[in-house]
N, C-alpha and C positions, 0 to 999 in steps of 0.2 A: 967408188963407194956409194954414191947416190943411186946409181943404177942397181947395184947389188941389193941395197935396202928395199928399193921399190920392187925388185923382182921377188924377194922373199915375202914381202908384204902381200903382193898380188897372189902368190902361190898359196900362202896361208889362208887368206880371206876366201879365195876361190874354193879351196878344199872344204873349208867350214861351211860355206854357203851350199855347196853341192851336197855335203853330208846331211844338212838339215832338210833340203828339198827331198832327197831320196829317202831319208829316214822317216820324215813325216808321212810319206806315201805308204810306208809299211804299217802304219797304225790303223787297225780296223775301226769301223764306225759302229757305234751302238745301234743306230737305226737299221743296220743290215742284219742284226742278230734276230733270231727267232723269238716269238712270244712264248711266255711260260705256259706249260701245259699242266695237267693234273699232277699233283705231288710236288709242285714247286715249293721252295722253302718259304717259310714265313719271314716277313720283313718288318722291322721297326724303324721308322724314320725319327731321328732325334734332332731337334732344332733348338738352338739357344736364342733367346731374345732379350736384349737390353735396350729399352727405349726405342722400340721399333714400331711405334703406333702408325707411322706413315706407310709402312711396307708390309707389316705382318699379315694383314687380312688377305690381300691378293696372293701372297706367297702360300698361305695356308689353304686358300681356296684351290690353288693348283695342286697341292698335295692331296687334299681330300677328294679331288676329282680323279685321282689316279685309278686306273682300271686294273686292280689287283685284288684278288679275293682275301688273302691272308695278310692284311696290312694294318698296322697301327701307327698313328702319328702322335709323337710325344713332344710337347713344347715345354722347355724349361724357361720360365720367366726369371731371369737372373738380376734381381734387385732393381727392376724398372721403376722409374719415378714419374713416367708419363701415363698415358691411357692404355698402355700395353696390357696390364693385368685384366682390365675390364673387357677389352676386346677379346682376349683369350677365353675368359669365363663365358662370355656371351656365345662365342662360337662353339665351345665345348658343350654347352647346354643343348645346342642344336645338332651336334655331330657326334654320334657314339664312338666313332673311330679316333676321336681326338682326346688325348689325355694331357692335362696341364699340371705341372709341378711348379710351385712358387718357392724361390730361394730368397731368403731375407738377409742372410749373413754369409760371409766368405771366410772359411777357415784360413789360418796362416799357412804360408808355404804353397799357396795355390794361385794361379791366374784364374780370374773369374770364368772365362769361357771353358777352360780345361775342366774346372770343377763342375760346371753345369753339364758338360758332355758326359763326364763320369757318372753323375747322378742320374742322368737320363738313361744311360746304358744299364745301370743297376736295376731300374724298374721295367726295362724293356723285356718283352717276351720273345721277340723274333729270333730265328736262327741266324739271320743277317741283320746287322745294325747299319743303317744308312745315316751318316752324320752330314748335315747340310746347314745352310745359313738361312736367316729369316728373310732374305731378299731374293732367294733363288726360285725360279719358276720351272715346273716340270711338265713335260708332255704327258698325257694320260697313260701312254704305254711305256714310258721310260723305265719304271721300276720293273715291269714285267719282263722287258728285254734284258735288263741288267741281271735280274734274278736267274733267268734262264741261262744267260751266259756264264754266270758263276757256277751254277749247278752242272752244266755240261762240261765246263773246263776244270772243275774242281778248284776254283779260284777262291783264295782266302781274302783277298783285298782287291777291289776294283775301284779305280778312280777315273775321272773324265777330264778332257779338255773340252769345254762347252762354249756355246755362243755367248759373246759379251756385247751388250748394247753400249754404244758410244755415240754421243750426239755431235761431237765436233771432229773436224779432220785432224787437228793436232792431237786430241786425245786418242783417236784411232791409231795415229802414228806412234804415240807413246806406248800404247798397249801392244801394238804389233812388235815393237822393239823389245818389250819385256818378254813377249812370247818367244821370240827368237833366242833371247838370252837363256830362257828356261829350257828350250830344246837343246841348245848347245851344252848347257851345264849338266842336265840330267839324262839326255839321250834316251827318252822313254821307250823307243823302239828296241832297246837292248835289255829291257827288264828281264825277259825270260832267259837270256843267254848269260847275263853277267850277274854274279852274286853281289857285286858292289854297287849296282844301279838300284836306286829306289826313287819313289815319287809319292806325292800326296797332294790333293787339291781340296781345300776346305769346303767348297761348294758341293762336292760329291765324293765322300769316302765311304764305300760300302765294305764292311768288314764282317767276316764270319765271327759270330759271337764267341765260340769256343776259343778261337785264336786270340781275340781281343782280351779276354779275361786270363788266358794262359800267360800272356805277356804283361799283365798288370793293368791294361787299359791306360786311360789318361793319368791314372795314379802313378804310372811309371815315368811320366813326363809332365809333372804338375806345373812347372814353371817354364815350359817351352813356349816361347813367344811365337815361333813359327810352328804351331801345333800340328798343322796338317802334314808338313814335311817330316816333323819329328815322329808322328805316328807311322808314316810310311817307312821311315828308316827303321823304326822299332820292329815293324812287321817283317821287313825284309831280312833284318839281322836275326830274327827268330827262325828263319828258314821256311817261311810260309810263301805261298804263291801269290804273286802280285802282278796285276795287269793294268794297262791304261788303254782307254778307247777314246775316240773322238765322239763327243756328245752333241754334235751339231743337230739342230732341230729337235733335240730331246730335252736339253736343259739350258736355261738362259738366265743371265744375271746382268744387272746394271750396277757395276761396282761404284763408279764415280760419274758425275754429270759433266765435269770439265777438268782441265789439267790442274788448276790450283787445288781443287778438291782431292785429286789424286795425290798431289804432293803432301797435303795435310794428312791424308789417310795412311800413307806409308811411313810417316815420321816415327811412329812408335816401334816399327819392326824392321826397318831397312838395315839398321846396324847389325841385327841378328843374322842377316844374310851374309855378312862378312865375319861371322864368328866373333863379333865384338872386338875385332882386332884392327887397329889403324894400319898395320902393315899390309893386311889383305886389301883394305880400302885403297891405300896408296898404289898397290900393285894393279888393282883393277882400274884405277883412274889412269895410270900410265898406259895400260893396255888399250883402253878406249880412246885416249888421245892419239895414240900411235896408229890404231887401225881404223878409227871411224871419224876422227876430226882432222888429223894431218892430211889425208888424201885430198880433202876438199881445199885446204889451204895450199897444198902443193900444186893445184891446178893454176894458181896465180904466180907461183915462183919457180916451178920446175921447168925444165926445157928438154927437148929431144925425146929419147927413148924413155927416160924417167917419167916425163909427162904422160906419155901414152900408157905406161904401166899403172900410174895412179888413176888415170881415167878408167882403165880396165878394172881396177880394184873397186872403184865406185860403181861401175856398171854391174859387177858381180853382186854387190850388195843390193842394188836397186832391183835386180832381177829376182833375188830371193824375196824381197818385200813385195814385189809385184805379183809373184806367184801366190803368196799368202793372202794378199789383198783380194785377189780374184777368188780364191777359195772361200773367203768370208763374205764376198759380195760387196766389199767396200770400194769406194772410188779410188782410182789411181792418183787422184789429186793429193792424197796423203803423202805421196812421195816428195812433194814440194817442201815438206817439213823435215825431211831426213837429215839435212845438214845441221839443224839445230837440236834435234832430238837428243843426241849424245851429250850435248852441253847441258841441257835441262836435266837429264838423268844424273850427271855428275853433281850438279847443284843440289838435287834432291838427296843424293847419297850423303854428301858432306853436311848438308843442313841437318838431316836426321841424326847422323852420327855425332855431330858437335853438340846438338841439343841434349842427347843422352849423356854425353860426357859432362856438359855444363851442369845439368840437373843432378848428375850422379846416379841416374837410374831411369826407369821407364814408368810412366803413368798410364794405366790401362783400366778401363771401366771404373774409373774413380779411385783406384788404389795405386799407391806408389810402391815400386819394387826397386831396391838398391841394385846398382849395376853389378856389384860383387856377387850378390846372391843370384842374379840372372845369369851371369857368366858361368858361375860354378854349376848351376843346373843345366845350362846349355852344353857344357863339356861332358857332364855326367851322362846326359841323354845320348850324346854322340858315341860314347863308349859302351853304352848299355847293350847287353846281349840277351836275347830271349831264348827259351827252350827250343830245341830243334823240332820241327814239325814231323 
């Protein structure tokens, strides 16, 4: 029985690892796309900012340095209480391509970020709307290549997997593990072939304006905690064309400076990834314990063929991580943290979920949202269908 379980586990993990390695290699790179030529679509970049005084200036400088003729940059100051409004006004006075909208109140039934993105889209003029965050840095030719790609392929929604800055080896290991989970769950290389596959990444969601408003925009998902994925699902369900590219060397972000900061950052939305259901969280926990924790323990308790099968299971996982580390230019020393990464992930999952349950809801951007309201909106968004393109 022990050998049978070890054999099944090795086969399952091996197939998944091979699937991710081969699938990731099918995803094109944005930097290999051609630059936009005459007649390229106009683009409006929409950024929301809440108390981003430490990062907003360099992020906007990278946006304003973008080499694209028909471009506007719109920043929505979403009720900031720090120096963000003053920084924005000073930069807008110096940069004609920068437009600033200040929001002072939040209507009921909205998450602050979703409301700010909707307001930004409503005043934007571009044929394509590029939603991004206030800490994302763009290469000067990133938008040109993205716009040309969308025009050439008649793409309605383009999103990217981009460079992530991580300062510590443990944080790199954690982010790499999240990336593998993302690839396994969403399989973005199948976006074109499968009507059920969808994706969205908040740092770069480029959407055709006509498709966005035909679907209702963020007003169709006002309480979606995972707004980027909800928008991607809405667009795909509407029958529009959705692509994902690798944004290496084109778009960069530093989400978190260390692992504790990562844990605090995902507290508000990690339970949404499990559809706000404890049953899903329990199932995921058991799966991770069986596939990523038990093989390491088994090295100390298993014998004979079973031991070799568990060792091979670990080797397959480490090979996958090594390949992805090499592609990112990160040190293989990150692999030393792989035995504890799944345990840290499980801790973060349960801490975030239990905090939401204890508080009876989610606090985001200074506003409390009852769990029942968030759950209802989450399930409505999952069932929402847009008009066929």
